[in-house]
SEVOZA-154579 format. One record per residue (C-alpha): x, y, z; residue number from 1. Coordinates in steps of 0.02 Angstrom, whole numbers, plus 50000, padded with zeros to 5 digits. Each point is the difference from the previous one (the first is absolute). Example, Ala and Ser with C-alpha at 12.3 -4.5 7.8 and 13.67 -1.06 7.14 Angstrom:
<markes>
       X       Y       Z   seq
   50615   49775   50390     1
   50069   50172   49967     2
</markes>
This chain:
<markes>
       X       Y       Z   seq
   49135   51647   56296     1
   49915   50162   50055     2
   50166   50074   50055     3
   50080   49956   49832     4
   49856   50081   49906     5
   50012   50154   50110     6
   50186   50017   49962     7
   49962   49986   49814     8
   49862   50131   50011     9
   50122   50115   50090    10
   50126   49983   49857    11
   50122   49895   50104    12
   50019   49871   49861    13
   50160   49918   50058    14
   49930   49971   50176    15
   49836   49937   49925    16
   50094   49877   49889    17
   50097   49933   50151    18
   49837   49974   50096    19
   49915   49911   49854    20
   50151   49885   49983    21
   49996   49963   50187    22
   49816   49951   49985    23
   50044   49883   49856    24
   50147   49925   50098    25
   49880   49959   50141    26
   49900   49892   49881    27
   49853   50120   49983    28
   50022   50019   49813    29
   49846   50052   49900    30
   49964   50079   49832    31
   49964   50166   50088    32
   50165   50000   50094    33
   50097   49953   49843    34
   49911   50136   49901    35
   50032   50131   50133    36
   50184   49952   50009    37
   50005   50023   49811    38
   49923   50173   50018    39
   50136   50050   50126    40
   50135   49932   49885    41
   49924   50093   49852    42
   50003   50162   50099    43
   50185   49972   50037    44
   50039   49979   49814    45
   50028   49812   50015    46
   49885   49964   49854    47
   50064   49829   49947    48
   49992   49939   50180    49
   49827   50077   50019    50
   49940   49907   49845    51
   50057   49837   50081    52
   49898   50041   50155    53
   49844   50036   49897    54
   50025   49838   49901    55
   50014   49905   50164    56
   49838   50080   50059    57
   49899   49949   49845    58
   50082   49828   49999    59
   49934   49977   50176    60
   49829   50064   49950    61
   49969   50011   49810    62
   49835   50091   50035    63
   50088   50143   50092    64
   49957   50144   49880    65
   50099   50135   50091    66
   50158   49896   49986    67
   49975   49982   49811    68
   49966   50187   49984    69
   50156   50048   50098    70
   50103   49876   49901    71
   49939   50083   49840    72
   50050   50173   50064    73
   50171   49937   50054    74
   50035   49915   49833    75
   49938   50150   49901    76
   50121   50111   50096    77
   50141   49884   49946    78
   49942   50014   49818    79
   49953   49815   49999    80
   49841   50038   49906    81
   49955   49825   49942    82
   50010   49929   50176    83
   49910   50153   50069    84
   49858   49973   49875    85
   49980   49820   50058    86
   49991   50055   50183    87
   49873   50138   49964    88
   49895   49876   49899    89
   49989   49884   50151    90
   49958   50145   50115    91
   49866   50066   49883    92
   49918   49830   49986    93
   49994   49988   50190    94
   49938   50179   50027    95
   49927   50092   49850    96
   49946   50145   50111    97
   50178   50055   50042    98
   50024   50120   49854    99
   50189   50004   50026   100
   50006   49818   49939   101
   49927   50047   49830   102
   50108   50156   49996   103
   50160   49903   50035   104
   49955   49870   49869   105
   49966   50136   49872   106
   50165   50088   50034   107
   50096   49837   49989   108
   49922   49952   49833   109
   50032   50177   49934   110
   50184   49982   50045   111
   50002   49832   49910   112
   49922   50080   49846   113
   49842   49896   50012   114
   49879   50143   49973   115
   49844   49894   49971   116
   50030   49907   50163   117
   50031   50167   50085   118
   49835   50067   49936   119
   49910   49845   50062   120
   50069   50030   50174   121
   49954   50184   49996   122
   49823   49957   49944   123
   49980   49899   50160   124
   50002   50166   50093   125
   49837   50056   49916   126
   49880   49942   50137   127
   50115   50075   50133   128
   50030   50165   49908   129
   49817   50046   49975   130
   49979   50065   50176   131
   50180   50043   50042   132
   50084   50151   49921   133
   50179   49954   50054   134
   49982   49828   49919   135
   49929   50081   49844   136
   50155   50110   49986   137
   50112   49850   50031   138
   49909   49910   49861   139
   50029   50150   49885   140
   50185   50001   50042   141
   50014   49813   49968   142
   49912   50017   49831   143
   50118   50142   49953   144
   50158   49901   50039   145
   49932   49849   49907   146
   49969   50106   49845   147
   49809   50000   50009   148
   49981   50189   49989   149
   49816   50008   49952   150
   49953   49897   50152   151
   50115   50105   50109   152
   49918   50161   49940   153
   49826   49929   50032   154
   50047   49957   50180   155
   50069   50176   50028   156
   49844   50082   49927   157
   49885   49891   50108   158
   50100   50051   50152   159
   49996   50186   49952   160
   49812   49991   49967   161
   49979   49952   50183   162
   50137   50114   50067   163
   50028   50149   49888   164
   50127   50074   50120   165
   50112   49846   49999   166
   50179   50056   49970   167
   50057   49821   49976   168
   49861   49966   49875   169
   50039   50150   49890   170
   50188   49969   50013   171
   49985   49817   49954   172
   49886   50042   49854   173
   50136   50122   49944   174
   50127   49858   50004   175
   49882   49891   49897   176
   49977   50135   49867   177
   50187   50037   49998   178
   50040   49816   49977   179
   49875   49997   49856   180
   50089   50146   49915   181
   49855   50121   50025   182
   50103   50136   50082   183
   49866   50134   49989   184
   49876   49896   50100   185
   50139   49949   50119   186
   50041   50182   50033   187
   49817   50039   50031   188
   49986   49858   50126   189
   50156   50058   50093   190
   49932   50178   50001   191
   49837   49933   50075   192
   50103   49916   50136   193
   50093   50162   50034   194
   49838   50094   50026   195
   49975   49889   50153   196
   50184   49984   50051   197
   50097   50151   49932   198
   50148   49965   50115   199
   50034   49822   49938   200
   50174   50000   49917   201
   49976   49828   49920   202
   49847   50057   49903   203
   50091   50157   49942   204
   50142   49888   49942   205
   49882   49884   49906   206
   49911   50147   49921   207
   50169   50066   49943   208
   50044   49833   49921   209
   49837   49997   49903   210
   50033   50177   49937   211
   50177   49947   49952   212
   49938   49850   49902   213
   49874   50114   49913   214
   50144   50112   49945   215
   49955   50144   50116   216
   50172   50030   50075   217
   49967   50166   50087   218
   49845   49933   50089   219
   50095   49842   50048   220
   50142   50101   50077   221
   49877   50108   50096   222
   49922   49843   50076   223
   50168   49924   50046   224
   50050   50165   50082   225
   49838   49999   50101   226
   50032   49821   50057   227
   50177   50048   50051   228
   49937   50155   50090   229
   49884   49889   50102   230
   50134   49870   50031   231
   50179   50056   49962   232
   50061   49820   50024   233
   49878   49923   49878   234
   50122   49898   49895   235
   49880   49954   49860   236
   49953   50182   49967   237
   50184   50050   49989   238
   50034   49853   49886   239
   49851   50035   49887   240
   50046   50184   49988   241
   50177   49952   49953   242
   49937   49875   49872   243
   49886   50131   49921   244
   50141   50128   49990   245
   50117   49866   49932   246
   49878   49964   49859   247
   49986   50186   49964   248
   50190   50013   49981   249
   50011   50110   50156   250
   50137   49890   50064   251
   50084   50112   50128   252
   49832   50019   50089   253
   49969   49813   49986   254
   50168   49965   50084   255
   49950   50107   50150   256
   49833   49909   50017   257
   50084   49830   49995   258
   50121   50055   50135   259
   49853   50057   50107   260
   49918   49829   49979   261
   50164   49912   50042   262
   50016   50103   50159   263
   49839   49913   50055   264
   50047   49826   49940   265
   50180   49965   49951   266
   49963   49816   49972   267
   49890   50024   49846   268
   50094   49930   49850   269
   49885   50082   49872   270
   50034   50172   50075   271
   50188   49976   49989   272
   49986   49934   49823   273
   49892   50145   49942   274
   50117   50125   50081   275
   50142   49919   49904   276
   49899   50008   49839   277
   49966   50186   50023   278
   50184   50037   50027   279
   50044   49889   49851   280
   49877   50096   49891   281
   50081   50162   50058   282
   50165   49933   49932   283
   50070   49960   50173   284
   50049   49822   49957   285
   50134   49982   50134   286
   49885   50082   50128   287
   49860   49879   49959   288
   50100   49841   50035   289
   50003   50014   50193   290
   49811   50020   49997   291
   49979   49839   49902   292
   50120   49918   50124   293
   49884   50055   50142   294
   49854   49915   49910   295
   50103   49840   49994   296
   50041   50019   50185   297
   49814   49990   50034   298
   49974   49856   49878   299
   50157   49911   49936   300
   49894   49915   49865   301
   49930   50163   49930   302
   50047   49966   49820   303
   49944   50171   49936   304
   50127   50090   50110   305
   50141   49883   49946   306
   49958   50036   49819   307
   49992   50187   50033   308
   50176   50001   50071   309
   50056   49919   49838   310
   49907   50134   49901   311
   50085   50139   50097   312
   50173   49923   49973   313
   49960   49983   49816   314
   49958   50185   49989   315
   50167   50037   50082   316
   50086   49901   49862   317
   50046   49857   50118   318
   49927   49863   49890   319
   50103   49853   50063   320
   49966   50050   50180   321
   49813   50010   49965   322
   49981   49823   49934   323
   50013   49908   50169   324
   49856   50105   50068   325
   49891   49953   49853   326
   50053   49819   50027   327
   49947   50008   50183   328
   49832   50071   49947   329
   49979   49855   49878   330
   50049   49873   50134   331
   49855   50062   50104   332
   49880   50012   49853   333
   50061   49903   49847   334
   49865   50069   49885   335
   50030   50184   50042   336
   49986   50079   49827   337
   50075   50169   50047   338
   50153   49918   50079   339
   50027   49892   49845   340
   49992   50155   49891   341
   50115   50100   50114   342
   50128   49861   50008   343
   49993   49988   49810   344
   50038   50185   49984   345
   50151   49983   50114   346
   50061   49846   49907   347
   49992   50096   49837   348
   50104   50140   50075   349
   50139   49880   50055   350
   50009   49923   49827   351
   49898   49841   50026   352
   49873   50038   49863   353
   49940   49823   49969   354
   49952   49969   50181   355
   49927   50175   50008   356
   49890   49962   49851   357
   49937   49838   50078   358
   49962   50084   50167   359
   49902   50139   49917   360
   49903   49873   49896   361
   49956   49906   50160   362
   49942   50164   50077   363
   49889   50036   49849   364
   49925   49825   50006   365
   49940   50044   50175   366
   49951   50181   49962   367
   49977   50032   49813   368
   49932   50175   50034   369
   50161   50071   50076   370
   50056   50131   49875   371
   50171   50026   50081   372
   50039   49814   49979   373
   49958   50008   49814   374
   50115   50149   49986   375
   50139   49905   50090   376
   49973   49851   49884   377
   50021   50120   49853   378
   50164   50066   50066   379
   50072   49828   50034   380
   49943   49940   49829   381
   50099   50145   49925   382
   50152   49947   50100   383
   49981   49827   49926   384
   49980   50071   49823   385
   49817   49947   49986   386
   49935   50162   49925   387
   49830   49933   49943   388
   49968   49933   50175   389
   50058   50166   50075   390
   49880   50103   49894   391
   49851   49883   50025   392
   50032   49998   50189   393
   50000   50189   50015   394
   49842   50009   49895   395
   49918   49874   50116   396
   50047   50109   50148   397
   49915   50146   49913   398
   49843   49898   49966   399
   49994   49964   50188   400
   50034   50181   50047   401
   49981   50128   49859   402
   50055   50137   50123   403
   50171   49918   50024   404
   50112   50141   49939   405
   50164   49903   50020   406
   49927   49863   49890   407
   49962   50126   49862   408
   50177   50070   50016   409
   50078   49827   49988   410
   49891   49960   49850   411
   50053   50162   49915   412
   50184   49963   50027   413
   49981   49824   49930   414
   49908   50066   49847   415
   50140   50125   49971   416
   50128   49859   50010   417
   49909   49901   49865   418
   49979   50151   49887   419
   49819   50053   50025   420
   50017   50183   50056   421
   49820   50048   49958   422
   49924   49867   50112   423
   50133   50038   50132   424
   49943   50181   50000   425
   49820   49945   50027   426
   50058   49893   50146   427
   50094   50147   50078   428
   49846   50110   49978   429
   49898   49867   50091   430
   50128   50006   50141   431
   49978   50188   50012   432
   49812   49981   50017   433
   50029   49882   50146   434
   50121   50124   50078   435
   49884   50150   49978   436
   49963   50024   50185   437
   50058   50125   50131   438
   50167   49937   50067   439
   50018   49958   50184   440
   50156   50016   50107   441
   50004   49814   50038   442
   50129   49887   49922   443
   49864   49935   49884   444
   49947   50174   49947   445
   50178   50060   49970   446
   50042   49844   49901   447
   49846   50023   49891   448
   50048   50180   49965   449
   50178   49946   49955   450
   49927   49873   49879   451
   49890   50136   49926   452
   50151   50111   49970   453
   50091   49855   49916   454
   49852   49962   49887   455
   49980   50182   49951   456
   50182   50000   49951   457
   49978   49842   49898   458
   49855   50083   49908   459
   50108   50152   49959   460
   49896   50116   50111   461
   50157   50074   50075   462
   49924   50158   50076   463
   49869   49894   50088   464
   50133   49877   50059   465
   50103   50143   50073   466
   49843   50064   50088   467
   49971   49827   50075   468
   50179   49996   50065   469
   49971   50173   50073   470
   49847   49934   50092   471
   50105   49857   50068   472
   50131   50123   50060   473
   49867   50103   50086   474
   49945   49842   50092   475
   50176   49968   50063   476
   50055   49869   49873   477
   50156   50013   49891   478
   50133   49869   49965   479
   50145   49983   49879   480
   49894   49921   49861   481
   49870   50138   50011   482
   50131   50138   50010   483
   50085   49931   49845   484
   49831   50003   49910   485
   49970   50180   50054   486
   50170   50056   49934   487
   49973   49911   49834   488
   49825   50073   49978   489
   50057   50175   50047   490
   50145   49993   49876   491
   49889   49932   49862   492
   49870   50137   50031   493
   50136   50133   49999   494
   49968   50052   50180   495
   50132   50095   50098   496
   49932   49944   50168   497
   49896   49864   50080   498
   49827   50024   50080   499
   49996   50077   50173   500
   49955   49847   50106   501
   50127   49894   49908   502
   50130   50136   50028   503
   49964   49999   50187   504
   50018   49811   50007   505
   50163   50002   49902   506
   50071   50132   50114   507
   49953   49916   50163   508
   49941   49820   49995   509
   50101   49896   49876   510
   50169   49912   50006   511
   50166   50083   49958   512
   50018   49922   49827   513
   49828   50061   49948   514
   50045   50172   50068   515
   50158   49997   49894   516
   49895   49957   49847   517
   49892   50151   50041   518
   50157   50110   50015   519
   50055   49941   49827   520
   49826   50038   49931   521
   50008   50176   50075   522
   50172   50030   49924   523
   49937   49941   49831   524
   49864   50133   50021   525
   50131   50130   50055   526
   49917   50022   50170   527
   50163   50019   50095   528
   49918   50081   50151   529
   49886   49850   50035   530
   50142   49879   49960   531
   50112   50090   50124   532
   49870   49985   50138   533
   49981   49814   49967   534
   50188   49971   50001   535
   50019   50097   50163   536
   49878   49880   50084   537
   50091   49844   49939   538
   50137   49911   50094   539
   50157   49987   49895   540
   50016   49814   50033   541
   49821   49976   49940   542
   50026   50104   49843   543
   50164   49917   49950   544
   50087   50043   49836   545
   49834   50055   49923   546
   49995   50139   50128   547
   50176   50056   49958   548
   49958   50006   49814   549
   49839   50098   50036   550
   50097   50127   50104   551
   50126   50017   49860   552
   49861   50028   49873   553
   49932   50140   50110   554
   50172   50082   50004   555
   50008   49990   49811   556
   49826   50075   49984   557
   50059   50148   50104   558
   50144   50025   49877   559
   50142   49926   50104   560
   50050   49857   49884   561
   50176   49984   50070   562
   49933   49974   50176   563
   49877   49874   49931   564
   50140   49902   49917   565
   50100   50002   50160   566
   49851   49928   50093   567
   49985   49857   49877   568
   50186   49968   50008   569
   49988   49991   50189   570
   49883   49850   49995   571
   50103   49856   50068   572
   50049   49859   49885   573
   49896   49882   50107   574
   49845   50100   49959   575
   50037   50026   49816   576
   49917   49893   49867   577
   50030   49986   49813   578
   49876   50142   49976   579
   50115   50137   50067   580
   50016   50072   49824   581
   49811   50006   49991   582
   49997   50097   50164   583
   50125   50124   49929   584
   49891   50014   49845   585
   49850   50044   50109   586
   50103   50136   50084   587
   50055   50076   49834   588
   49819   49988   49938   589
   49939   50088   50157   590
   50128   50137   49971   591
   49944   50020   49819   592
   50165   49935   49927   593
   49913   49882   49879   594
   50155   49955   49897   595
   50095   49943   50154   596
   49844   49908   50059   597
   49986   49913   49831   598
   50182   49944   50009   599
   49975   49928   50175   600
   49843   49905   49952   601
   50082   49931   49843   602
   50151   49943   50102   603
   49884   49920   50130   604
   49905   49910   49862   605
   50162   49945   49918   606
   50066   49922   50160   607
   49832   49921   50041   608
   49893   49975   49844   609
   49854   49934   50104   610
   49982   50162   50099   611
   49822   50051   49960   612
   50012   50158   50107   613
   50152   50061   49904   614
   49913   49972   49833   615
   49845   50090   50061   616
   50102   50147   50066   617
   50094   50011   49835   618
   49833   50007   49908   619
   49943   50141   50112   620
   50162   50099   49971   621
   49986   49981   49811   622
   49820   50065   50012   623
   50058   50153   50098   624
   50139   50029   49873   625
   49873   49996   49858   626
   50082   49848   49920   627
   49836   49906   49975   628
   50063   49864   49882   629
   50137   49959   50125   630
   49868   50001   50137   631
   49899   49871   49902   632
   50154   49890   49978   633
   50041   50012   50186   634
   49819   49960   50044   635
   50009   49844   49892   636
   50157   49948   50095   637
   49903   50019   50164   638
   49853   49902   49927   639
   50120   49863   49947   640
   50060   49987   50179   641
   49824   49998   50076   642
   49850   50014   49886   643
   49877   49991   50145   644
   50039   50178   50060   645
   49894   50144   49939   646
   50119   50149   50010   647
   50109   49965   49847   648
   49842   49985   49893   649
   49940   50165   50072   650
   50165   50087   49959   651
   49997   49921   49828   652
   49823   50067   49973   653
   50055   50175   50046   654
   50149   49990   49882   655
   49890   49945   49854   656
   49878   50141   50042   657
   50144   50127   49995   658
   50047   49932   49828   659
   49820   50019   49941   660
   49972   49814   49979   661
   49831   49995   50089   662
   49954   49822   49950   663
   50158   49927   50073   664
   49981   50114   50151   665
   49823   49936   50035   666
   50056   49820   49978   667
   50142   50022   50123   668
   49884   50090   50121   669
   49878   49855   49990   670
   50144   49880   50040   671
   50047   50108   50150   672
   49821   49999   50062   673
   49988   49812   49976   674
   50162   49971   50096   675
   49946   50116   50140   676
   49835   49907   50012   677
   50080   49828   49997   678
   50135   50038   50127   679
   49880   50041   50141   680
   49989   49889   50154   681
   49903   49839   49981   682
   49845   49961   50101   683
   50107   49902   50122   684
   50128   50138   50022   685
   49869   50133   50030   686
   49890   49893   50111   687
   50100   50043   50154   688
   49996   49821   50064   689
   49813   49999   50029   690
   49894   49849   49959   691
   49815   50015   49969   692
</markes>
């Protein structure tokens, strides 16, 4: 027996277990031997086997308190809290002076949610805690975890009154205040602890978290940096710093902090998930997915990560592919409201509106305060033709979150569709108030600025809308939809160029078709030098027949019409379309031969009466020829082809103005402005694939 105990004390647990078993095999079984064998098995990680040894010990001697105590510890470690509570209760009854019995019972009842029973167990420590500071602190910690914060604070203060230099006492009191939501007092307690132990990274970290929760970001970051300086491998400080930066929309910095935390512990699912979220919020949807997969590697039943993969696929437009990931999330947690909502959104995008509607309703039953779900319900209701439901749903989302700019935009668009432009304008103005914040370079910030530009356009504030697009360009964001809006706004405002940042983006960072649209805009403005530079940078295969026509227009503008016509004639038949006459008309127009241009546009329109571009070009030629009545008739032809476009109304307005008919000119101008406002990108198109 002595040898076995010596082996155990030396940490040779396997040898100790063998010796205890040999003693038992020799028939010298006792509660002590069985208990000690259980302790060796526990130390080897054989917890279920150890529990059997402890049970055998107390079965042999039901009054063996140490056996009951060790059984409680073993069961608690296996998360068998009800059985652990029963074991600790027996141990406590046998030996009330072993404070660990009351502590174990309290922790077990706390885990079971029986807070009154937990408090009763903690109270049993009172006679032991009076003269023992460590027990008093244990009592405070137990009260805190059981939710009895006042009692926890009293224990801490009693301890500090006896030992004012107690780091543990001040730190624990800080935890109590923090848990109570009194972050100022929590910070003061942590600062008191740091006066005694200024090199303790955990206290610096906790102080930082209290500052963060109090909204003092700079102070919080300073504390996290101090904790990291003291311990560069302090995972929680790296994580908390990343979390704080994440919340402040400083996502690139947050990503670096999460990576630093992961370098310390690559088996933390929350770290991987948060890293994925930060990349997702930066617009890196494909990049985020492997990070969520790593979270699932750590915990295959981590339903949040499964759902987040679905969200990323949804943002990539892979709606059908996203649904199985939401399904897996719901298999793990059937009542997961966010997964129900996300699956509903995907179902609506693949055309299953009825099921989508039911899923979103189920999500809202679980979480009626989720504004995005109300917005999704509104959209699906519109798909199903339930306009009253759609409008009431979006208004409910706004009652939940009055700062929900996309909700105000959706409401405005619905009100326009039912013929209430005045209320729609008020809704768009409300959206602008929500968007009136300095834009960030994150995907969320860029999407919000894109929505702001779209709303300004809808309100007819075209100069402001163009300025918003210029800001987007300066932040590295420009796509085909935005470029098209910029060209339309510039033409409407009579500008001969686009703003500088937008110009830089169009010259360097957009696709070939958008660049060709920019070339055509430059040629319309007679800026052949800039157009020539753009064309020189384009690959001929990328430019296609549009490039050939643009080059021909430039030849015509230089006065070489014959060479221009030869260039058009050289376009292969495979590349030609029915608009070749329109292309020739553009060349004649560029050369100033307006009669030949008119004949080409009329022939193009005759062969294809639905050619809006030919009708618009014919209107423009009549205007340049001074034939304003003919221009009005040609504009009406263009409007008959597509009455949603603004340019024919604008040309018609100018023709009426030239004829001195100011009333008709103003009416046509108002129609142009209305069409330009209404043809802007919707909230969805300008949202950039970002969900709030």
